[in-house]
Backbone bond lengths (Angstrom), bond angles and torsions (degrees), N, CA, C in turn:
res aa  C-N    CA-C-N  psi(-1)  N-CA   C-N-CA  omega(-1)  CA-C   N-CA-C  phi
1 M - - - 1.501 - - 1.507 117.41 -
2 N 1.343 117.85 118.78 1.447 118.48 -179.10 1.579 110.30 -76.07
3 E 1.166 111.27 125.27 1.619 117.17 -178.51 1.497 106.61 -80.81
4 Y 1.327 110.93 141.46 1.516 124.84 -170.78 1.628 110.08 -63.24
5 D 1.242 113.39 125.82 1.534 117.84 175.17 1.609 106.30 -128.70
6 G 1.312 117.16 4.58 1.563 114.39 179.43 1.497 109.60 105.03
7 N 1.379 112.53 -29.56 1.578 116.12 -170.85 1.541 106.83 -125.76
8 G 1.281 123.18 4.46 1.392 129.94 173.38 1.468 110.56 88.49
9 D 1.377 122.41 11.41 1.460 127.21 177.46 1.596 110.45 -95.72
10 T 1.316 110.18 157.92 1.391 117.92 168.95 1.431 113.49 -72.28
11 S 1.429 117.12 150.15 1.472 122.45 176.31 1.554 106.94 -146.45
12 D 1.314 110.65 165.53 1.535 117.11 178.18 1.481 103.12 -75.59
13 K 1.301 117.82 158.43 1.529 124.99 -170.16 1.541 112.42 -61.80
14 Y 1.372 113.89 -32.18 1.515 110.61 179.36 1.508 116.46 -68.97
15 S 1.354 112.89 -46.23 1.512 113.37 177.95 1.518 110.55 -68.25
16 L 1.368 117.84 -27.77 1.401 121.90 -179.23 1.520 113.96 -68.38
17 S 1.357 113.00 -42.19 1.516 116.93 171.74 1.451 119.73 -55.61
18 G 1.537 106.21 -37.18 1.393 111.41 -176.65 1.563 111.66 -73.83
19 K 1.406 118.84 -27.50 1.430 121.30 177.29 1.523 108.98 -78.97
20 V 1.263 117.47 -30.78 1.514 117.76 169.70 1.457 112.34 -58.29
21 F 1.394 111.93 -47.92 1.439 118.46 -177.26 1.575 108.92 -61.65
22 K 1.254 118.14 -41.84 1.480 118.96 -178.46 1.516 112.67 -63.10
23 K 1.438 115.56 -40.05 1.404 120.87 178.22 1.442 114.60 -63.87
24 I 1.385 116.48 -47.51 1.474 123.52 172.40 1.396 116.04 -50.37
25 R 1.404 117.02 -52.45 1.286 133.61 -179.87 1.474 113.49 -54.06
26 K 1.417 117.35 -50.92 1.327 124.34 177.00 1.664 108.55 -62.97
27 D 1.292 115.09 -42.05 1.547 116.63 179.44 1.556 110.53 -59.90
28 I 1.419 116.79 -36.69 1.378 119.04 178.78 1.563 113.52 -69.50
29 L 1.287 114.32 -49.16 1.501 122.87 177.88 1.620 116.47 -59.14
30 S 1.393 110.17 -30.11 1.408 115.64 176.89 1.447 115.27 -88.34
31 R 1.285 113.63 -2.49 1.554 125.04 171.83 1.562 106.73 78.33
32 R 1.278 115.88 22.43 1.537 116.71 170.01 1.553 105.31 -60.56
33 Y 1.330 109.84 -46.70 1.454 117.20 178.48 1.598 110.67 -92.05
34 Q 1.300 113.23 132.49 1.543 114.38 -179.70 1.514 110.27 -96.99
35 E 1.305 112.15 163.24 1.476 118.70 178.56 1.567 107.10 -56.98
36 N 1.405 110.80 138.53 1.370 115.57 -179.15 1.487 119.42 73.08
37 D 1.290 119.42 1.95 1.493 121.45 173.49 1.513 108.68 -71.98
38 E 1.285 113.51 144.11 1.459 121.29 175.36 1.543 108.29 -85.24
39 L 1.354 110.19 133.75 1.560 118.39 176.52 1.440 100.90 -100.04
40 K 1.308 124.36 122.48 1.423 128.32 174.26 1.588 114.56 -104.12
41 E 1.277 116.44 123.91 1.401 120.42 -173.14 1.588 108.49 -59.41
42 A 1.250 120.84 -42.53 1.472 120.04 -178.61 1.383 108.74 -69.26
43 V 1.248 125.41 -36.50 1.481 122.89 -175.42 1.640 109.59 -69.56
44 I 1.259 110.94 -45.74 1.514 118.93 -179.52 1.544 109.33 -68.00
45 G 1.298 120.43 -39.18 1.389 125.54 176.73 1.532 110.74 -55.63
46 E 1.315 110.38 -51.20 1.452 126.22 -177.73 1.614 106.21 -54.74
47 E 1.403 110.92 -56.08 1.431 117.17 -176.26 1.582 118.38 -58.11
48 L 1.379 108.17 -33.75 1.516 115.89 -177.40 1.499 111.29 -99.16
49 G 1.345 120.01 -7.19 1.419 121.45 176.02 1.489 110.74 79.71
50 V 1.383 117.89 33.58 1.401 117.32 -173.03 1.658 106.55 -128.93
51 S 1.331 114.43 166.86 1.435 117.79 173.27 1.535 111.87 -76.56
52 R 1.274 115.59 172.94 1.605 120.79 179.89 1.598 107.48 -65.09
53 T 1.254 120.44 -30.47 1.523 126.20 -168.52 1.489 107.08 -56.67
54 P 1.407 119.92 -58.24 1.541 115.68 -177.01 1.564 112.79 -67.90
55 V 1.223 109.14 -24.77 1.511 109.91 -179.34 1.556 111.27 -72.55
56 R 1.375 111.05 -42.07 1.484 110.96 174.08 1.431 116.55 -61.18
57 E 1.404 116.39 -38.61 1.487 119.75 178.23 1.556 109.50 -68.28
58 A 1.306 114.69 -37.73 1.650 109.90 171.39 1.439 113.98 -63.99
59 F 1.360 119.39 -27.23 1.507 121.13 -178.70 1.572 104.51 -68.59
60 R 1.264 117.54 -41.98 1.544 120.53 -177.19 1.593 108.84 -62.19
61 Q 1.299 109.68 -40.36 1.581 110.16 -179.47 1.556 113.48 -69.65
62 L 1.353 111.69 -36.80 1.487 122.13 178.77 1.529 111.39 -63.00
63 E 1.344 114.60 -33.84 1.430 122.27 178.10 1.574 111.94 -71.41
64 L 1.280 110.36 -40.21 1.472 113.58 178.18 1.524 111.72 -69.07
65 E 1.312 115.69 -26.28 1.552 117.98 167.99 1.363 117.67 -78.74
66 G 1.330 115.04 -9.31 1.576 114.34 177.13 1.462 112.86 90.81
67 L 1.307 117.63 4.98 1.647 115.87 -168.21 1.580 101.67 -98.89
68 I 1.239 126.50 -7.32 1.361 124.88 164.14 1.575 114.93 -145.45
69 R 1.342 112.35 162.38 1.481 111.82 176.76 1.611 104.00 -123.99
70 I 1.308 109.57 140.88 1.476 115.99 178.51 1.483 110.67 -108.19
71 V 1.395 112.34 124.46 1.527 118.21 -173.35 1.559 105.73 -108.95
72 P 1.340 113.31 112.56 1.485 115.81 -173.83 1.491 112.04 -55.14
73 N 1.251 110.00 139.54 1.582 120.83 -176.95 1.629 116.00 63.76
74 K 1.398 109.91 11.53 1.513 112.30 -178.80 1.512 109.58 -127.19
75 G 1.330 120.90 -57.34 1.363 124.11 178.28 1.461 116.03 153.82
76 A 1.314 117.35 -169.56 1.540 121.26 179.92 1.526 106.08 -105.38
77 Y 1.269 114.52 140.65 1.459 121.58 -179.49 1.633 114.98 -130.85
78 V 1.369 116.52 135.68 1.456 116.00 -176.03 1.582 108.92 -68.09
79 T 1.308 117.51 133.20 1.434 119.86 164.56 1.563 111.57 -104.98
80 G 1.377 116.77 -38.91 1.434 118.79 169.71 1.464 109.53 75.21
81 I 1.520 113.96 -156.90 1.391 117.64 -170.06 1.628 102.82 -120.12
82 S 1.304 113.15 120.57 1.480 117.40 -178.50 1.491 111.61 -86.50
83 S 1.395 119.07 174.70 1.377 123.27 177.29 1.680 110.79 -64.14
84 S 1.328 108.19 -32.73 1.428 113.79 178.76 1.508 108.23 -73.50
85 D 1.195 125.60 -43.56 1.492 130.18 170.00 1.430 110.42 -48.15
86 V 1.476 118.08 -49.02 1.531 120.63 -174.15 1.623 106.99 -60.72
87 A 1.325 111.47 -42.86 1.433 114.95 -174.69 1.479 109.76 -65.52
88 D 1.392 122.24 -38.00 1.435 127.96 178.43 1.504 103.37 -60.28
89 I 1.471 115.77 -56.14 1.427 120.80 -176.40 1.528 111.74 -45.28
90 Y 1.225 115.26 -54.77 1.520 119.26 -175.05 1.525 114.43 -62.29
91 E 1.365 116.06 -39.90 1.478 117.30 173.75 1.446 115.02 -60.42
92 I 1.415 113.77 -43.59 1.469 120.04 176.28 1.536 113.75 -59.94
93 R 1.386 105.87 -50.91 1.523 115.15 177.71 1.498 111.66 -51.67
94 S 1.339 120.21 -43.50 1.469 119.76 -171.54 1.445 109.36 -63.75
95 L 1.523 120.42 -35.25 1.352 128.89 -175.94 1.585 107.29 -71.38
96 L 1.390 116.43 -47.11 1.463 122.84 -177.26 1.507 116.07 -70.93
97 E 1.343 110.20 -38.33 1.518 115.13 178.11 1.609 113.69 -66.76
98 G 1.361 109.70 -38.48 1.555 117.38 172.18 1.473 106.68 -55.20
99 L 1.458 118.45 -57.70 1.487 121.12 179.78 1.580 110.51 -55.88
100 C 1.236 118.81 -37.18 1.537 125.20 178.41 1.551 111.38 -56.11
101 A 1.378 106.06 -49.62 1.585 114.61 -176.76 1.560 106.82 -66.03
102 R 1.260 113.21 -42.67 1.518 116.87 -177.21 1.649 110.47 -58.00
103 W 1.341 108.10 -49.08 1.472 114.58 -173.69 1.702 104.36 -71.79
104 A 1.306 119.45 -37.86 1.385 116.08 174.27 1.456 114.08 -58.09
105 T 1.250 121.33 -41.19 1.392 126.10 179.08 1.625 108.07 -53.49
106 E 1.134 116.46 -38.29 1.577 120.98 -175.09 1.622 107.79 -84.83
107 K 1.403 114.95 -22.31 1.604 110.68 -172.86 1.523 115.44 -119.83
108 I 1.385 110.58 -11.48 1.515 113.53 -167.45 1.541 109.92 -66.98
109 T 1.308 113.14 146.22 1.500 119.16 179.59 1.563 108.62 -92.44
110 K 1.248 111.25 163.48 1.595 118.92 176.02 1.493 108.19 -60.87
111 E 1.294 119.16 -43.71 1.490 118.45 178.56 1.452 115.93 -59.17
112 K 1.374 120.35 -37.35 1.417 127.87 179.13 1.445 114.80 -71.55
113 I 1.294 119.99 -36.93 1.592 133.61 170.62 1.592 101.54 -56.25
114 E 1.302 117.64 -50.23 1.415 122.64 -173.97 1.566 111.17 -66.36
115 E 1.235 114.41 -34.78 1.447 119.25 173.82 1.377 116.67 -71.73
116 M 1.285 115.94 -35.64 1.540 116.56 176.94 1.573 111.65 -72.86
117 E 1.347 114.65 -34.94 1.445 122.83 172.47 1.475 115.51 -58.58
118 E 1.411 114.75 -42.31 1.480 123.60 173.61 1.458 109.65 -59.53
119 T 1.307 120.61 -48.22 1.479 126.38 -178.51 1.481 111.43 -62.12
120 I 1.404 118.72 -31.13 1.478 119.51 173.97 1.465 109.89 -72.16
121 L 1.336 122.17 -40.66 1.374 123.77 -174.50 1.614 110.06 -68.42
122 L 1.247 116.76 -40.07 1.374 122.76 170.02 1.603 112.52 -59.29
123 S 1.245 110.59 -41.05 1.511 116.14 -179.26 1.540 110.93 -64.83
124 E 1.406 115.31 -41.20 1.449 123.76 178.54 1.482 104.13 -61.39
125 F 1.336 121.44 -45.82 1.584 120.57 -174.24 1.490 109.30 -66.61
126 H 1.297 119.11 -45.22 1.494 119.90 -179.26 1.543 115.44 -71.62
127 L 1.361 111.12 -23.00 1.465 115.42 171.36 1.446 116.79 -69.76
128 A 1.331 114.69 -36.52 1.391 119.95 176.72 1.621 113.60 -70.42
129 K 1.291 113.69 -26.76 1.373 125.85 171.60 1.533 118.78 -80.36
130 E 1.248 112.30 -12.32 1.472 126.03 -173.47 1.636 110.68 56.21
131 H 1.207 112.70 42.87 1.473 124.05 175.30 1.569 109.81 -83.54
132 Y 1.221 120.02 77.27 1.508 120.52 -170.24 1.512 111.82 -67.89
133 D 1.365 115.49 -36.53 1.414 115.93 -179.17 1.528 112.59 -59.83
134 Q 1.297 115.57 -43.23 1.393 121.84 177.16 1.543 116.67 -67.07
135 L 1.416 110.67 -30.64 1.554 114.56 176.25 1.395 109.80 -69.53
136 I 1.453 117.06 -40.37 1.532 116.24 173.35 1.498 115.22 -53.06
137 E 1.338 113.66 -48.08 1.463 119.37 179.89 1.517 112.43 -57.42
138 L 1.341 113.71 -46.40 1.488 119.49 -178.61 1.504 113.62 -70.03
139 D 1.384 120.11 -30.23 1.240 123.50 173.15 1.521 115.56 -63.44
140 N 1.407 114.83 -38.75 1.404 122.40 175.40 1.542 110.21 -65.02
141 R 1.438 109.73 -42.79 1.507 109.24 -179.75 1.462 113.35 -67.07
142 F 1.328 120.53 -32.33 1.557 123.01 178.01 1.521 107.61 -54.48
143 H 1.419 111.63 -55.76 1.515 116.16 -171.59 1.509 108.66 -63.13
144 M 1.392 120.64 -38.61 1.567 121.70 -176.48 1.537 99.38 -64.73
145 Q 1.251 121.71 -39.88 1.567 118.03 -170.60 1.455 105.79 -69.25
146 L 1.405 121.42 -36.36 1.402 122.44 -177.26 1.465 111.47 -68.45
147 Y 1.420 113.26 -39.83 1.451 117.62 179.58 1.540 113.66 -64.25
148 E 1.280 112.81 -42.09 1.499 117.29 175.82 1.422 114.92 -61.53
149 A 1.388 115.71 -31.99 1.578 121.15 -175.94 1.508 107.26 -72.46
150 C 1.302 125.07 -13.19 1.368 120.09 -168.78 1.589 106.62 -81.83
151 G 1.375 118.79 -26.33 1.530 118.22 172.87 1.520 110.35 90.99
152 S 1.419 120.00 1.01 1.412 122.15 179.36 1.464 111.74 -108.97
153 K 1.343 121.66 118.68 1.496 123.16 -178.23 1.404 107.56 -70.92
154 M 1.368 121.43 -35.67 1.458 123.34 179.22 1.551 113.49 -62.10
155 L 1.355 116.98 -44.20 1.367 122.25 -175.75 1.450 105.94 -76.83
156 I 1.300 124.55 -36.08 1.438 126.88 179.36 1.646 105.48 -57.36
157 H 1.358 112.15 -52.32 1.482 115.68 179.43 1.403 113.81 -52.87
158 L 1.317 120.24 -46.18 1.479 124.17 -173.85 1.552 106.45 -66.12
159 L 1.172 119.34 -51.18 1.450 128.05 -176.35 1.446 112.32 -61.59
160 K 1.322 116.70 -35.80 1.501 118.82 178.37 1.533 110.60 -68.30
161 D 1.415 113.05 -45.57 1.417 116.10 178.03 1.546 114.90 -59.68
162 F 1.355 113.49 -49.88 1.569 110.83 179.71 1.513 113.98 -65.10
163 H 1.439 118.39 -26.66 1.416 124.38 174.85 1.589 110.16 -57.59
164 Q 1.383 113.28 -47.24 1.272 123.06 179.20 1.490 113.62 -63.06
165 Y 1.309 115.79 -43.87 1.463 120.02 -170.34 1.649 114.33 -58.38
166 V 1.412 110.21 -29.69 1.582 115.50 -179.94 1.504 107.31 -114.48
167 Q 1.329 118.22 28.10 1.523 118.39 171.98 1.447 111.69 -51.34
168 K 1.227 124.74 -49.35 1.497 131.86 -174.66 1.556 108.44 -62.44
169 E 1.270 123.12 -44.08 1.474 126.21 173.93 1.496 112.59 -68.38
170 R 1.435 120.22 -37.18 1.388 120.24 177.04 1.528 113.23 -70.35
171 Q 1.267 120.12 -32.99 1.401 125.26 175.72 1.619 111.85 -63.15
172 Q 1.300 113.20 -38.27 1.537 122.36 177.56 1.529 107.75 -67.94
173 T 1.325 115.49 -46.61 1.536 113.79 -169.93 1.588 103.62 -77.06
174 L 1.256 125.28 -30.81 1.373 122.19 -172.31 1.525 109.58 -75.44
175 S 1.346 121.02 -20.30 1.371 131.80 172.64 1.466 116.71 -60.69
176 N 1.384 114.60 -17.44 1.293 126.68 -179.70 1.542 108.10 -91.94
177 R 1.411 116.74 123.28 1.494 120.70 -170.60 1.584 110.29 -61.98
178 A 1.341 116.57 -42.32 1.458 118.72 -170.42 1.545 107.38 -67.25
179 R 1.363 115.46 -37.62 1.495 119.08 177.80 1.556 112.12 -68.77
180 S 1.426 113.87 -36.81 1.569 115.37 -178.64 1.458 106.80 -65.16
181 V 1.397 116.34 -47.41 1.472 118.98 -176.98 1.563 112.79 -53.32
182 A 1.373 109.97 -48.30 1.458 114.82 174.01 1.529 121.85 -61.82
183 A 1.380 112.57 -33.35 1.449 119.60 178.29 1.499 110.57 -72.12
184 V 1.257 122.51 -33.35 1.501 123.68 -175.25 1.506 106.42 -77.47
185 A 1.357 116.16 -38.35 1.512 122.46 168.31 1.443 116.07 -55.99
186 E 1.284 113.13 -47.61 1.526 122.49 -175.09 1.677 102.91 -65.03
187 H 1.331 118.74 -49.89 1.473 121.20 174.01 1.426 114.25 -45.15
188 K 1.423 110.89 -56.93 1.490 115.22 -177.02 1.506 112.37 -57.34
189 S 1.407 122.01 -40.09 1.363 125.10 -178.06 1.676 108.35 -66.26
190 I 1.265 117.21 -37.52 1.417 121.92 176.88 1.625 108.21 -57.88
191 V 1.333 112.00 -51.94 1.546 118.39 -176.32 1.472 110.61 -59.93
192 E 1.384 115.79 -39.19 1.432 120.39 177.07 1.393 115.92 -58.26
193 A 1.340 112.36 -49.32 1.630 121.90 -179.75 1.517 101.82 -61.28
194 I 1.293 125.11 -51.46 1.492 123.31 -179.07 1.512 111.21 -57.27
195 R 1.323 123.41 -45.55 1.486 123.24 -179.37 1.538 106.72 -69.03
196 K 1.317 125.88 -26.52 1.460 123.39 174.24 1.525 112.54 -80.45
197 K 1.366 118.92 -1.15 1.466 125.92 -174.20 1.510 110.64 58.58
198 D 1.236 116.82 34.56 1.602 122.25 178.58 1.586 104.11 -90.09
199 A 1.205 128.55 76.11 1.455 127.99 -171.87 1.579 109.95 -65.14
200 Q 1.189 115.13 -32.62 1.638 122.72 177.42 1.491 101.63 -59.18
201 L 1.357 120.98 -62.83 1.426 126.05 -169.70 1.463 105.81 -62.93
202 A 1.367 122.24 -43.22 1.399 119.66 -174.56 1.523 110.62 -61.15
203 E 1.320 111.81 -38.84 1.495 114.17 -178.79 1.524 112.57 -68.47
204 K 1.399 117.92 -39.22 1.408 120.97 179.67 1.573 110.98 -66.50
205 L 1.368 116.44 -36.42 1.432 117.18 178.92 1.533 114.79 -73.60
206 A 1.277 121.15 -31.93 1.351 127.89 174.94 1.496 112.54 -64.78
207 D 1.291 110.44 -46.63 1.526 121.06 175.03 1.554 108.35 -54.25
208 E 1.218 112.69 -56.73 1.546 120.10 -175.72 1.571 114.70 -63.14
209 H 1.374 108.23 -29.81 1.543 115.38 174.88 1.474 113.98 -55.38
210 I 1.432 110.07 -51.19 1.497 115.05 -176.91 1.611 113.26 -75.75
211 C 1.335 114.61 -27.56 1.365 116.62 172.42 1.512 111.75 -67.26
212 N 1.342 120.63 -39.75 1.387 125.01 -174.92 1.621 106.62 -70.23
213 A 1.315 114.64 -32.17 1.447 120.42 179.82 1.468 107.18 -67.68
214 Y 1.214 118.60 -45.03 1.595 123.37 177.94 1.480 110.43 -64.01
215 E 1.352 119.26 -44.59 1.411 118.88 -176.98 1.522 112.12 -68.51
216 N 1.444 120.96 -30.02 1.392 124.37 173.11 1.624 108.31 -64.52
217 M 1.354 116.33 -38.29 1.274 124.21 -174.61 1.651 108.61 -61.43
218 V 1.394 112.11 -45.59 1.470 120.87 179.01 1.557 110.76 -63.12
219 K 1.303 114.83 -46.44 1.464 122.15 177.17 1.524 110.57 -56.46
220 C 1.416 119.60 -36.84 1.457 122.51 179.99 1.446 115.89 -82.20
221 G 1.511 109.89 -6.11 1.461 112.16 -177.88 1.429 115.05 78.76
222 L 1.445 118.86 16.69 1.403 117.48 -179.25 1.556 113.49 -91.01
223 S 1.289 116.17 -13.10 1.502 117.41 -175.36 1.441 109.26 -72.24
224 V 1.310 122.79 -11.26 1.503 121.25 -171.14 1.533 103.88 -95.02
225 R 1.322 117.30 -3.76 1.477 119.86 -177.19 1.487 108.06 -69.58
226 T 1.289 122.31 141.15 1.466 130.49 173.27 1.592 103.07 -104.82
227 V 1.437 109.61 -175.96 1.391 118.15 176.14 1.502 110.34 -56.59
228 S 1.267 119.52 -30.10 1.504 120.43 -177.38 1.522 106.98 -85.47
């Protein structure tokens, strides 16, 4: 039996458990699994074509992230991301993305700025066409480019995780035209500040960008959504 690695190839057990972890986490954050759903090692192992060992290891990592709870002699149950968690994530993200933009101003390359500007141009094009699926993809690309530009692997890791935790909420808010228009404009302002080497302004704009996204979510009534 070939054990799951996302591409149908065999892998050593350590990378395998990491890939199983990422798959289960994605399913939790996308709401495939609902709050309080039981996750069964045997069922998931069968679905992914792996033994119980990497699934069990993935469960331990998911418990450390607070996405599941393991009840001894009973099983593993989904906790997911609550509305309170979402609020916390956005507040933390606002601070960290501000820091990221400040560091990016100091370390970004000319090529990376051009990549970010190209992403904004594509975003403006798809915004005019009201292609919201493409806008969501480009929004993800912009933030990944910003993270990579900061030059800190530790900060990149934190921001990518937080970004994933609220992926569902972000997709819903960016499907709103008014928020999409504002988000693209905010991205453009952040890049302009970075290009001008104005670290203080870049930090302020990136902080405000995340705060604005959360305020829009509240306005749309999305912040009250739980994992279910």
